[in-house]
PAZAPA-4460 file (N, C-alpha, C; in steps of 0.05 Angstrom, whole numbers, plus 32768, in hexadecimal, padded with zeros to 4 digits):
% residues 295
    n_x    n_y    n_z   ca_x   ca_y   ca_z    c_x    c_y    c_z   seq   type   mol
   7F5E   8131   7F72   7F59   8116   7F7A   7F58   8103   7F62     1      M     A
   7F5A   810E   7F49   7F5A   80FD   7F32   7F73   80EC   7F30     2      H     A
   7F89   80F6   7F3D   7FA2   80E6   7F3E   7F9C   80CD   7F4E     3      Y     A
   7F8F   80CF   7F65   7F8A   80B8   7F76   7F77   80A5   7F69     4      L     A
   7F63   80AF   7F5A   7F50   809D   7F4D   7F5D   808D   7F36     5      A     A
   7F6E   809A   7F27   7F7C   808C   7F11   7F8F   8077   7F1B     6      A     A
   7F9D   807D   7F30   7FB0   8069   7F3C   7FA0   8051   7F47     7      V     A
   7F89   8056   7F54   7F79   8041   7F5F   7F71   802C   7F4A     8      S     A
   7F6A   8036   7F32   7F63   8024   7F1C   7F7B   8013   7F13     9      L     A
   7F92   801F   7F12   7FAA   8010   7F09   7FB2   7FFC   7F1E    10      I     A
   7FB2   8004   7F38   7FBA   7FF3   7F4D   7FA8   7FDB   7F51    11      W     A
   7F8F   7FDD   7F48   7F7C   7FC7   7F4C   7F85   7FAE   7F3F    12      A     A
   7F96   7FB0   7F29   7FA0   7F98   7F1B   7FBA   7F8E   7F27    13      F     A
   7FC8   7F9E   7F37   7FE2   7F96   7F41   7FE1   7F7E   7F53    14      S     A
   7FCC   7F7D   7F65   7FC9   7F66   7F77   7FC7   7F4C   7F68    15      F     A
   7FB6   7F4B   7F54   7FB2   7F33   7F44   7FCA   7F2C   7F33    16      G     A
   7FD8   7F3F   7F29   7FF0   7F3A   7F19   8006   7F2D   7F2A    17      L     A
   800A   7F37   7F42   801E   7F2C   7F54   8016   7F0F   7F5C    18      I     A
   7FFD   7F0C   7F64   7FF4   7EF2   7F6D   7FF3   7EDD   7F57    19      G     A
   7FEF   7EE5   7F3E   7FEC   7ED2   7F28   8007   7ECC   7F1B    20      T     A
   8017   7EE1   7F16   802F   7EDD   7F05   8049   7EDC   7F15    21      Y     A
   8049   7EE5   7F2E   8062   7EE7   7F3D   8063   7ED7   7F57    22      L     A
   8053   7EC3   7F5B   8053   7EB5   7F75   806D   7EA6   7F7A    23      P     A
   807B   7E9E   7F64   8093   7E8E   7F67   80AD   7E9F   7F69    24      S     A
   80AA   7EB9   7F65   80C1   7ECB   7F66   80C5   7ED6   7F82    25      V     A
   80DE   7ED7   7F8B   80E5   7EE0   7FA6   80D8   7EFC   7FAB    26      D     A
   80CA   7EFF   7FC2   80BB   7F17   7FC7   80CE   7F2F   7FCB    27      S     A
   80E5   7F2B   7FD8   80F7   7F41   7FDD   8105   7F4A   7FC3    28      Y     A
   8109   7F37   7FB1   8113   7F3E   7F96   80FF   7F4F   7F87    29      F     A
   80E5   7F48   7F89   80D0   7F57   7F7C   80D0   7F74   7F87    30      I     A
   80D0   7F76   7FA1   80CF   7F91   7FAE   80E7   7FA2   7FA5    31      A     A
   80FF   7F96   7FA5   8117   7FA5   7F9E   8116   7FAE   7F81    32      S     A
   810E   7F9B   7F6F   810D   7FA2   7F53   80F8   7FB7   7F4D    33      L     A
   80E1   7FB5   7F58   80CC   7FC9   7F53   80D5   7FE5   7F5C    34      R     A
   80E0   7FE7   7F73   80E9   8001   7F7D   8102   800A   7F6E    35      L     A
   8113   7FF8   7F66   812A   8000   7F56   8122   800C   7F3B    36      G     A
   810E   7FFF   7F2E   8104   800A   7F14   80F7   8025   7F18    37      L     A
   80E8   8027   7F2E   80DB   8041   7F34   80EF   8057   7F38    38      A     A
   8105   8051   7F47   811A   8064   7F4C   8127   806C   7F32    39      A     A
   812D   8058   7F21   8139   805D   7F07   8128   8070   7EF6    40      L     A
   810E   806C   7EF7   80FC   807D   7EE7   80FD   809A   7EF0    41      L     A
   80FF   809F   7F0A   80FE   80BB   7F14   8119   80C8   7F17    42      F     A
   812F   80B8   7F13   8149   80C5   7F15   814D   80DA   7EFF    43      L     A
   813F   80D6   7EE8   8141   80E9   7ED2   8135   8104   7EDA    44      A     A
   8123   8105   7EED   8116   811E   7EF5   8122   8129   7F0F    45      F     A
   8135   811B   7F1B   8140   8123   7F34   8151   813C   7F31    46      F     A
   814C   8150   7F43   815B   8169   7F42   8166   816E   7F5F    47      R     A
   817F   8165   7F64   818B   8168   7F7F   818A   8184   7F8A    48      P     A
   818D   8198   7F78   818D   81B3   7F82   8172   81BD   7F8B    49      T     A
   815D   81AF   7F84   8142   81B6   7F8C   813A   81AB   7FA7    50      K     A
   814A   8199   7FB2   8144   818D   7FCC   814C   81A1   7FE2    51      V     A
   8139   81A9   7FF3   8140   81BC   8009   8156   81B0   801B    52      P     A
   8166   81C2   8026   817C   81BA   8037   8173   81AA   804F    53      Q     A
   8180   8193   8054   817A   8182   806A   8162   816F   8066    54      G     A
   8158   816E   804D   8140   815E   8048   8146   8143   803A    55      Q     A
   815F   813F   8032   8165   8126   8023   815E   810E   8033    56      Y     A
   8168   810B   804B   8164   80F4   805B   8147   80F0   8063    57      L     A
   8138   8107   8067   811C   8105   806E   810C   80F8   8057    58      K     A
   8112   8100   803F   8104   80F5   8028   810C   80D8   8023    59      L     A
   8125   80D2   8026   812F   80B6   8023   8122   80A5   8038    60      V     A
   8121   80AF   8051   8114   80A0   8067   80F7   809B   8062    61      G     A
   80E9   80B0   8058   80CC   80AD   8051   80C8   8097   803D    62      C     A
   80D9   8096   8028   80D7   8082   8014   80DE   8066   801E    63      G     A
   80F1   8064   8030   80F9   804B   803C   80E1   803E   804B    64      A     A
   80D1   804F   8058   80BA   8045   8067   80A2   8041   8054    65      I     A
   809B   8055   8045   8082   8054   8035   8085   803F   801F    66      Q     A
   809C   803D   8012   809F   802B   7FFB   80AF   8012   8002    67      F     A
   80C6   8015   8011   80D6   7FFE   8017   80C9   7FEB   802A    68      G     A
   80C3   7FF4   8043   80B7   7FE3   8057   809C   7FD9   804D    69      L     A
   808C   7FEB   8040   8072   7FE3   8037   8074   7FCC   8022    70      M     A
   8086   7FCF   800E   8088   7FBB   7FF9   8093   7FA1   8004    71      Y     A
   80A6   7FA2   8015   80B1   7F89   8021   809B   7F79   802E    72      V     A
   808A   7F86   803E   8075   7F78   804B   805E   7F70   8038    73      C     A
   8057   7F83   8026   8041   7F7F   8013   8046   7F67   8001    74      Y     A
   805E   7F67   7FF4   8064   7F51   7FE1   8066   7F37   7FF0    75      I     A
   8072   7F37   8008   8075   7F1E   8018   805A   7F13   8020    76      K     A
   8046   7F24   8023   802B   7F1A   802A   801F   7F07   8016    77      A     A
   8027   7F0A   7FFC   801D   7EF8   7FE7   8027   7EDB   7FEB    78      F     A
   803C   7ED7   7FFC   8045   7EBC   8002   8032   7EAE   8015    79      S     A
   8020   7EBD   8022   800E   7EB2   8036   7FF1   7EB5   802F    80      Y     A
   7FEA   7EC7   801C   7FCE   7ECE   8016   7FC9   7ECE   7FF8    81      L     A
   7FB1   7EC7   7FEF   7FAA   7ECD   7FD3   7FA6   7EEB   7FCF    82      P     A
   7FA8   7EF4   7FB7   7FA9   7F11   7FB2   7F90   7F20   7FBA    83      S     A
   7F78   7F13   7FBA   7F60   7F21   7FC2   7F61   7F26   7FE0    84      H     A
   7F6E   7F15   7FF0   7F70   7F1A   800D   7F86   7F2F   8012    85      L     A
   7F9B   7F2F   8002   7FAF   7F44   8005   7FA1   7F5F   8001    86      V     A
   7F90   7F61   7FED   7F81   7F7A   7FE8   7F6F   7F80   7FFF    87      A     A
   7F60   7F6C   8009   7F4D   7F71   801F   7F5C   7F7A   8038    88      L     A
   7F72   7F6E   803E   7F80   7F74   8057   7F8F   7F8F   8056    89      F     A
   7F8F   7F9C   803F   7F9A   7FB7   803E   7F85   7FCC   8043    90      S     A
   7F6D   7FC3   8049   7F56   7FD6   804C   7F59   7FE9   8064    91      V     A
   7F6A   7FE2   8077   7F6D   7FF4   808E   7F80   800B   8089    92      M     A
   7F8C   800C   8072   7F9F   8022   806C   7F93   803E   806F    93      T     A
   7F7A   8043   8066   7F6E   805D   806A   7F6B   8065   8087    94      P     A
   7F65   8050   8098   7F63   8056   80B5   7F7E   805E   80BF    95      V     A
   7F93   8050   80B6   7FAE   8057   80BF   7FB6   8073   80B5    96      Y     A
   7FAD   807B   809D   7FB4   8095   8093   7FAA   80AB   80A6    97      V     A
   7F90   80A9   80AE   7F84   80BD   80BF   7F8F   80BA   80DB    98      V     A
   7F94   80A1   80E5   7F9F   809D   8100   7FBB   80AA   8102    99      L     A
   7FCC   80A5   80EE   7FE7   80B1   80EF   7FE5   80CF   80ED   100      I     A
   7FD3   80D9   80DD   7FD0   80F6   80DB   7FC7   8101   80F7   101      H     A
   7FB5   80F3   8104   7FAC   80FC   811F   7FC3   80FB   8133   102      D     A
   7FD3   80E6   8132   7FE9   80E4   8145   7FFD   80FA   8140   103      L     A
   8002   8101   8127   8014   8117   8121   8009   8132   812A   104      R     A
   7FEE   8133   812C   7FE0   814B   8137   7FDB   8149   8155   105      Q     A
   7FE5   8133   8161   7FE3   812E   817E   7FC6   812C   8187   106      K     A
   7FB7   811B   8178   7F9B   8115   8180   7F96   80F8   8177   107      R     A
   7F81   80EC   8183   7F7B   80D0   817D   7F5D   80CB   8182   108      C     A
   7F52   80B7   8174   7F36   80B1   8177   7F33   8093   817F   109      S     A
   7F22   808E   8192   7F1D   8073   819B   7F10   8062   8184   110      A     A
   7F02   8070   8172   7EF5   8061   815C   7F0A   8055   8149   111      R     A
   7F21   8062   8147   7F35   8056   8136   7F40   803C   8142   112      H     A
   7F42   803B   815C   7F4B   8023   8169   7F35   800D   8167   113      L     A
   7F1C   8016   8168   7F06   8003   8164   7F06   7FF8   8148   114      M     A
   7F0C   8009   8135   7F0D   8001   8119   7F23   7FEC   8115   115      A     A
   7F3A   7FF0   8121   7F50   7FDD   811E   7F48   7FC2   812A   116      A     A
   7F3A   7FC3   8141   7F31   7FAA   814E   7F1D   7F9B   813C   117      S     A
   7F0B   7FAA   8130   7EF7   7F9D   811E   7F05   7F90   8106   118      L     A
   7F19   7F9D   80FC   7F27   7F92   80E5   7F35   7F78   80EC   119      S     A
   7F3F   7F76   8104   7F4B   7F5D   810D   7F36   7F47   8110   120      V     A
   7F1E   7F4F   811A   7F08   7F3C   811C   7F00   7F32   8100   121      A     A
   7EFF   7F44   80ED   7EF9   7F3D   80D2   7F0D   7F29   80C6   122      G     A
   7F26   7F2E   80CB   7F3B   7F1C   80C2   7F38   7F00   80CE   123      A     A
   7F2F   7EFF   80E8   7F2C   7EE6   80F6   7F17   7ED4   80E9   124      A     A
   7F03   7EE1   80DD   7EED   7ED2   80D0   7EF6   7EC5   80B6   125      I     A
   7F08   7ED2   80A8   7F11   7EC9   808E   7F25   7EB2   8091   126      I     A
   7F23   7E9F   807F   7F37   7E89   807E   7F46   7E8B   8064   127      K     A
   7F60   7E8A   8065   7F70   7E8C   804D   7F6B   7E74   803B   128      A     A
   7F6C   7E79   8021   7F69   7E63   800D   7F7F   7E4E   8011   129      K     A
   7F78   7E36   8015   7F8A   7E1F   8018   7FA2   7E26   802B   130      S     A
   7F9C   7E34   8041   7FB1   7E3B   8053   7FA8   7E38   8070   131      G     A
   7FBA   7E3A   8082   7FB3   7E38   809F   7FAE   7E53   80AA   132      T     A
   7FA3   7E53   80C3   7F9D   7E6C   80D0   7FB7   7E7B   80D5   133      S     A
   7FCD   7E6C   80D9   7FE7   7E79   80DE   7FF0   7E89   80C6   134      E     A
   7FED   7E7E   80AE   7FF5   7E8D   8096   7FE3   7EA6   8092   135      T     A
   7FC9   7EA3   8099   7FB7   7EBA   8096   7FC0   7ED1   80A8   136      L     A
   7FC7   7ECB   80C1   7FCF   7EE0   80D4   7FEA   7EEC   80CD   137      W     A
   7FFC   7EDC   80C2   8016   7EE7   80BA   8011   7EFB   80A3   138      I     A
   8000   7EF2   808F   7FFA   7F04   8079   7FEB   7F1D   8082   139      G     A
   7FD8   7F1A   8094   7FCA   7F30   809F   7FDD   7F44   80AD   140      F     A
   7FEF   7F39   80BD   8002   7F4A   80CB   8014   7F59   80B8   141      G     A
   801E   7F4B   80A4   802F   7F58   8090   8020   7F6F   8082   142      L     A
   8006   7F6B   807C   7FF7   7F80   806E   7FF2   7F98   8080   143      M     A
   7FEF   7F93   809A   7FEB   7FAA   80AC   8005   7FBB   80AF   144      Q     A
   801C   7FAD   80B0   8035   7FBC   80B0   8038   7FCC   8096   145      I     A
   8031   7FBF   8080   8033   7FCC   8066   8020   7FE4   8065   146      A     A
   8008   7FE1   8070   7FF5   7FF7   8070   7FFE   800E   8081   147      G     A
   8009   8008   8098   8014   801D   80AA   802B   802C   809C   148      L     A
   803D   801D   808F   8053   802A   8082   804A   803C   806B   149      A     A
   8038   8032   805B   802E   8042   8044   801F   805A   804E   150      F     A
   800F   8057   8063   8000   806D   806E   8012   8083   8079   151      A     A
   8027   807A   8088   803A   808E   8093   8047   809E   807D   152      F     A
   8050   8090   8068   805E   809E   8052   804C   80B3   8045   153      G     A
   8033   80AC   8040   8020   80BF   8034   801D   80D8   8045   154      Q     A
   8018   80D4   805E   8013   80EA   8070   802C   80FB   8073   155      V     A
   8043   80EE   8076   805C   80FC   807A   8063   810D   8061   156      Y     A
   8060   8101   804A   8067   8110   8031   8053   8127   802D   157      Y     A
   803A   8122   8033   8026   8138   8031   802D   814F   8043   158      R     A
   8035   8149   805B   803D   815F   806E   8057   816C   8065   159      D     A
   8069   815C   805A   8083   8167   8050   807E   817A   8039   160      W     A
   806C   8172   8026   8067   8182   800F   8058   819C   8017   161      K     A
   8048   819B   802B   803B   81B3   8035   8050   81C7   803F   162      T     A
   8065   81BD   804A   807B   81CF   8054   808C   81D9   803D   163      Q     A
   808F   81CA   8028   80A1   81D1   8012   8091   81D1   7FF8   164      Y     A
   807D   81E3   7FF7   806B   81E4   7FE0   8079   81EC   7FC6   165      Q     A
   8090   81FA   7FC8   809E   8203   7FB0   80AD   81ED   7FA2   166      Q     A
   80B0   81D6   7FB0   80BF   81BF   7FA4   80AB   81AF   7F92   167      V     A
   80B3   81A9   7F7A   80A3   8199   7F68   80A8   817B   7F6F   168      K     A
   8092   816C   7F6F   8094   8150   7F78   80A8   8140   7F68   169      D     A
   80A7   8143   7F4E   80B8   8131   7F3D   80D6   8138   7F40   170      H     A
   80DD   814F   7F4B   80F9   8157   7F4F   8105   8148   7F66   171      H     A
   80F5   813E   7F79   8100   8132   7F91   80F7   8115   7F95   172      V     A
   80E4   810B   7F85   80D8   80F2   7F8B   80EB   80DA   7F88   173      F     A
   8100   80DD   7F79   8114   80C8   7F76   8120   80C1   7F92   174      A     A
   8122   80D4   7FA3   812D   80CF   7FBE   811B   80BB   7FCE   175      L     A
   8101   80BD   7FCA   80EF   80AA   7FD8   80F4   808E   7FCE   176      L     A
   80F6   808B   7FB3   80FB   8071   7FA8   8116   8066   7FAF   177      Y     A
   812A   8078   7FB1   8145   806F   7FBA   8144   8064   7FD6   178      I     A
   8135   8072   7FE7   8131   8067   8003   8123   804D   8003   179      G     A
   810E   804A   7FF2   80FF   8031   7FF0   8110   801A   7FE7   180      G     A
   811F   801E   7FD0   812E   8008   7FC5   8146   8001   7FD7   181      V     A
   8151   8015   7FE6   8167   800F   7FF8   815D   7FFD   800F   182      S     A
   8146   8002   801A   813B   7FF1   802F   8135   7FD5   8024   183      F     A
   8129   7FD3   800D   8122   7FB9   8001   813B   7FA9   7FFB   184      A     A
   8150   7FB6   7FF1   8169   7FA8   7FEB   8177   7F9F   8004   185      L     A
   8175   7FAE   8019   8181   7FA7   8033   8174   7F8D   803D   186      M     A
   815A   7F8B   803C   814C   7F73   8044   8152   7F5C   8032   187      V     A
   8152   7F62   8017   8157   7F4D   8003   8173   7F41   8006   188      S     A
   8186   7F51   800D   81A2   7F48   800F   81A5   7F32   8024   189      S     A
   8193   7F31   8038   8193   7F1D   804D   8180   7F06   8048   190      Y     A
   816B   7F0B   8038   8156   7EF7   8035   8155   7EEA   8019   191      Q     A
   8160   7EF6   8005   815D   7EEC   7FE9   8175   7EDC   7FE0   192      T     A
   8170   7EC5   7FD4   8185   7EB6   7FC6   8185   7EBF   7FA9   193      D     A
   8195   7ED3   7FA3   8194   7EE0   7F88   819C   7ECC   7F72   194      W     A
   81AD   7EB9   7F78   81B6   7EA5   7F64   819F   7E92   7F5C   195      K     A
   818C   7E8F   7F6E   8176   7E7B   7F69   815E   7E88   7F5B   196      A     A
   815F   7EA2   7F56   8148   7EB0   7F4B   8145   7EA9   7F2D   197      I     A
   812E   7EA1   7F25   8127   7E9B   7F09   810E   7EAA   7F02   198      E     A
   8110   7EBA   7EED   80FA   7ECB   7EE4   80F4   7EC6   7EC7   199      V     A
   80DB   7EBF   7EC0   80D3   7EBB   7EA4   80CF   7ED5   7E96   200      S     A
   80CC   7ED4   7E7C   80C8   7EEC   7E6C   80AD   7EFA   7E74   201      S     A
   8099   7EEA   7E79   807F   7EF5   7E81   8081   7F03   7E9C   202      Q     A
   8091   7EF6   7EAE   8095   7F03   7EC9   80A5   7F1C   7EC7   203      Q     A
   80B8   7F1D   7EB4   80C7   7F36   7EB0   80B5   7F4C   7EA7   204      W     A
   80A3   7F46   7E94   8091   7F5B   7E8A   807F   7F65   7EA1   205      L     A
   8076   7F52   7EB2   8065   7F5A   7EC9   8075   7F6C   7EDC   206      T     A
   808E   7F65   7EE1   809F   7F74   7EF4   80A5   7F90   7EE8   207      L     A
   80AA   7F92   7ECE   80AF   7FAC   7EC2   8096   7FBE   7EC4   208      L     A
   807F   7FB2   7EBF   8066   7FC2   7EC1   8062   7FCB   7EDE   209      Y     A
   8066   7FB9   7EF1   8062   7FC0   7F0D   8076   7FD5   7F16   210      L     A
   808F   7FD2   7F0D   80A4   7FE5   7F15   80A1   8001   7F0A   211      G     A
   809D   8003   7EF0   809C   801D   7EE3   8080   802A   7EE5   212      F     A
   806B   801B   7EE3   8050   8026   7EE3   8043   8026   7EFF   213      I     A
   803E   800D   7F0A   8030   800B   7F23   803F   8016   7F3A   214      A     A
   805A   8015   7F39   806A   8020   7F4F   8074   803C   7F48   215      S     A
   8085   803E   7F33   8091   8058   7F2D   807E   806E   7F27   216      G     A
   806D   806B   7F13   805A   8080   7F0C   8044   8084   7F20   217      L     A
   8039   806D   7F29   8021   806F   7F3A   8026   8079   7F56   218      C     A
   803D   8071   7F62   8043   807C   7F7D   8048   809A   7F7C   219      F     A
   8054   80A3   7F66   8058   80BF   7F63   803E   80CE   7F61   220      F     A
   802C   80C4   7F50   8012   80D0   7F4D   8001   80CF   7F67   221      L     A
   8005   80B9   7F75   7FF6   80B5   7F8F   7FFF   80CA   7FA3   222      W     A
   8019   80CD   7FA7   8023   80E0   7FBB   801D   80FD   7FB2   223      N     A
   801E   8102   7F98   8016   811C   7F8E   7FF9   8122   7F94   224      K     A
   7FE8   810E   7F8F   7FCC   8111   7F96   7FC7   8114   7FB3   225      G     A
   7FD8   8107   7FC4   7FD6   810A   7FE1   7FDB   8126   7FEA   226      A     A
   7FED   8134   7FDC   7FF4   8150   7FE4   7FDD   8163   7FDD   227      T     A
   7FCB   815A   7FCB   7FB5   816C   7FC2   7F9A   8164   7FD0   228      L     A
   7F9B   8151   7FE2   7F82   8147   7FEF   7F83   814A   800D   229      S     A
   7F6C   814B   8019   7F6A   814C   8036   7F70   8130   8042   230      S     A
   7F77   812E   805B   7F7C   8114   8067   7F65   8101   8065   231      P     A
   7F4C   810B   8068   7F35   80FA   8066   7F31   80EF   8049   232      G     A
   7F34   8101   8035   7F32   80F8   8019   7F48   80E4   8012   233      A     A
   7F60   80E9   801C   7F76   80D7   8016   7F70   80BC   8023   234      L     A
   7F66   80BC   803B   7F60   80A2   8048   7F4A   8093   8038   235      G     A
   7F36   80A1   802F   7F20   8094   8020   7F2A   8088   8006   236      A     A
   7F3B   8097   7FF8   7F46   808D   7FDE   7F58   8075   7FE2   237      F     A
   7F64   8072   7FFA   7F74   805A   7FFF   7F62   8041   7FFE   238      N     A
   7F48   8045   8002   7F36   802E   8002   7F28   8029   7FE8   239      N     A
   7F2A   803B   7FD5   7F1D   8037   7FBB   7F28   801F   7FAC   240      V     A
   7F42   801B   7FAF   7F4F   8006   7FA0   7F48   7FEA   7FAB   241      V     A
   7F3E   7FE8   7FC4   7F3A   7FCE   7FD0   7F24   7FBE   7FC2   242      I     A
   7F0B   7FC8   7FC0   7EF7   7FB9   7FB1   7EFE   7FB4   7F94   243      P     A
   7F0C   7FC7   7F87   7F14   7FC3   7F6C   7F28   7FAD   7F6A   244      L     A
   7F3C   7FAD   7F7B   7F51   7F98   7F7B   7F45   7F7C   7F81   245      A     A
   7F33   7F7B   7F94   7F27   7F61   7F9B   7F16   7F57   7F83   246      M     A
   7F07   7F68   7F76   7EF7   7F60   7F5F   7F09   7F56   7F49   247      A     A
   7F1F   7F64   7F43   7F31   7F5C   7F2E   7F3E   7F42   7F34   248      V     A
   7F47   7F3E   7F4D   7F54   7F25   7F55   7F41   7F0D   7F54   249      S     A
   7F29   7F12   7F5D   7F15   7EFC   7F5E   7F0A   7EF5   7F42   250      L     A
   7F04   7F09   7F32   7EF5   7F03   7F19   7F06   7F06   7F00   251      F     A
   7F1A   7F17   7EFF   7F2C   7F19   7EE8   7F42   7F04   7EE9   252      V     A
   7F4E   7F01   7F01   7F64   7EED   7F04   7F5A   7ED2   7F0E   253      F     A
   7F3F   7ECF   7F11   7F34   7EB4   7F16   7F36   7EA8   7F31   254      G     A
   7F3D   7EB8   7F46   7F3F   7EAD   7F61   7F25   7EA4   7F6C   255      E     A
   7F0E   7EAE   7F61   7EF4   7EA6   7F6A   7EEF   7E88   7F65   256      I     A
   7EFD   7E7D   7F51   7EF9   7E60   7F4A   7F05   7E4E   7F5F   257      D     A
   7F17   7E58   7F70   7F25   7E47   7F83   7F1A   7E4C   7FA0   258      H     A
   7F04   7E5A   7FA2   7EF9   7E60   7FBD   7EE0   7E4F   7FC1   259      I     A
   7EDF   7E3F   7FD6   7EC7   7E30   7FDD   7EB1   7E42   7FE8   260      E     A
   7E99   7E38   7FE8   7E82   7E49   7FF0   7E85   7E52   800D   261      S     A
   7E8F   7E41   801F   7E92   7E49   803B   7EA8   7E5F   803D   262      T     A
   7EBD   7E5C   802D   7ED2   7E70   802E   7EC8   7E8B   8024   263      Q     A
   7EB6   7E8A   800F   7EAB   7EA2   8004   7E9A   7EB0   8019   264      L     A
   7E8A   7EA1   8028   7E7A   7EAC   803D   7E8B   7EBA   8052   265      I     A
   7EA0   7EAC   805B   7EB2   7EB8   806E   7EBF   7ED1   8063   266      R     A
   7EC7   7ED1   804A   7ED3   7EE8   803D   7EBF   7F00   803E   267      L     A
   7EA6   7EFB   8038   7E92   7F10   8038   7E8D   7F1B   8054   268      I     A
   7E8A   7F08   8068   7E86   7F11   8083   7E9E   7F20   808F   269      L     A
   7EB6   7F14   808B   7ECE   7F21   8095   7ED3   7F3C   8087   270      G     A
   7ED0   7F3C   806D   7ED3   7F55   805E   7EC0   7F6A   8067   271      G     A
   7EA7   7F61   806D   7E93   7F74   8076   7E9B   7F81   8090   272      G     A
   7EA6   7F72   80A3   7EB0   7F7D   80BC   7EC6   7F91   80B8   273      L     A
   7ED9   7F8A   80A6   7EEF   7F9B   80A1   7EE6   7FB6   8095   274      I     A
   7ED4   7FB4   8081   7ECA   7FCD   8075   7EBA   7FDD   8089   275      F     A
   7EAC   7FD0   809B   7E9E   7FDE   80B1   7EB1   7FED   80C2   276      T     A
   7EC8   7FE1   80C7   7EDD   7FEE   80D7   7EE5   8008   80CA   277      A     A
   7EEA   8007   80B0   7EF2   801F   80A2   7EDC   8034   80A2   278      V     A
   7EC3   802B   809F   7EAC   803D   809F   7EAA   804C   80BA   279      Y     A
   7EAE   803E   80D0   7EAE   804B   80EA   7EC3   8060   80ED   280      L     A
   7EDB   8059   80E3   7EF1   806C   80E4   7EEC   8085   80D3   281      A     A
   7EE0   8081   80BC   7EDB   8097   80AA   7EC4   80A9   80B5   282      E     A
   7EB2   809D   80C4   7E9D   80AD   80D1   7EA9   80C2   80E4   283      K     A
   7EBE   80B9   80F2   7ECC   80CC   8104   7ED7   80E3   80F4   284      V     A
   7EE4   80DD   80DD   7EF0   80F2   80CD   7EDC   8105   80C1   285      D     A
   7EC5   80FA   80B7   7EB1   810C   80AC   7EA4   811E   80C1   286      S     A
   7EA1   8113   80D9   7E96   8123   80EF   7EA9   8139   80F6   287      H     A
   7EC3   8133   80F6   7ED7   8148   80FC   7ED6   815E   80E7   288      R     A
   7ED3   8155   80CD   7ED3   8169   80B7   7EBB   817C   80BA   289      A     A
   7EA3   8170   80C1   7E8B   8181   80C4   7E8F   8194   80DC   290      K     A
   7E9B   818A   80F1   7E9F   819B   8109   7EB2   81B2   8103   291      S     A
   7EC6   81AC   80F2   7ED9   81C1   80EB   7ECC   81D6   80DA   292      A     A
   7EBA   81CD   80C8   7EAC   81E1   80B6   7E99   81F2   80C6   293      E     A
   7E8C   81E7   80DA   7E79   81F6   80EA   7E86   820B   80FC   294      S     A
   7E9F   8206   8103   7EAE   8219   8114   7EBD   822D   8103   295      T     A
***
């Protein structure tokens, strides 16, 4: 689990970096470049002969969903939300991790549906900084799609690695990034005006850091950590980054200075409801774990 803990600390700064230094850069360009740099980093470790027969497309597809779809929605959410709300609205990801695991095991819990409903209620209380309710809901919706995509990829890769334990992660991980960048480029080809993109030297440094470190290295370490953890532990660690990211965005990157007192109260109340939703979902998982141990 030390892989997951280390990555959580690094990712805590990513939200604020994107919101502070990259708001003017096309979101689909950012997603494509980050995943392209990540793929480039791991191509050096790629061993085609180590990929089990018939598994190429499965790994590429996993990456297209976990990284491609997730990043397209995640980066686009910054167009509608400040970075601390982007972080907060990703809080349902651990619920999605366990829910998707349950569905793959052909079981489901009503509490997970209750948790999802509470998270929506929490979002309804919060008002976006200098934005309309419409922008808030668009951003919220984008983050739920991103959370579902990221959760699915984690669970799928964990199950895949369980089946192919002899395969070393770094020998095949480039395929996931190839899937991710392919999806992002497909969307970008329709949505991005590449000729109009202007990137400053500071923004290039931010993009290089996000691509090679926050994406390339950290996603690899995260998925590797996922293969070594239980679904419950994996779900819980998905939430560790949220309070860290919100604190960094508010106090390190100064977003707290632009929040009125009434907005701060709504943020606290709405955030409390969303975290309560996750607590209820995790109570289900801890109860299951104790029941399994007793039997």
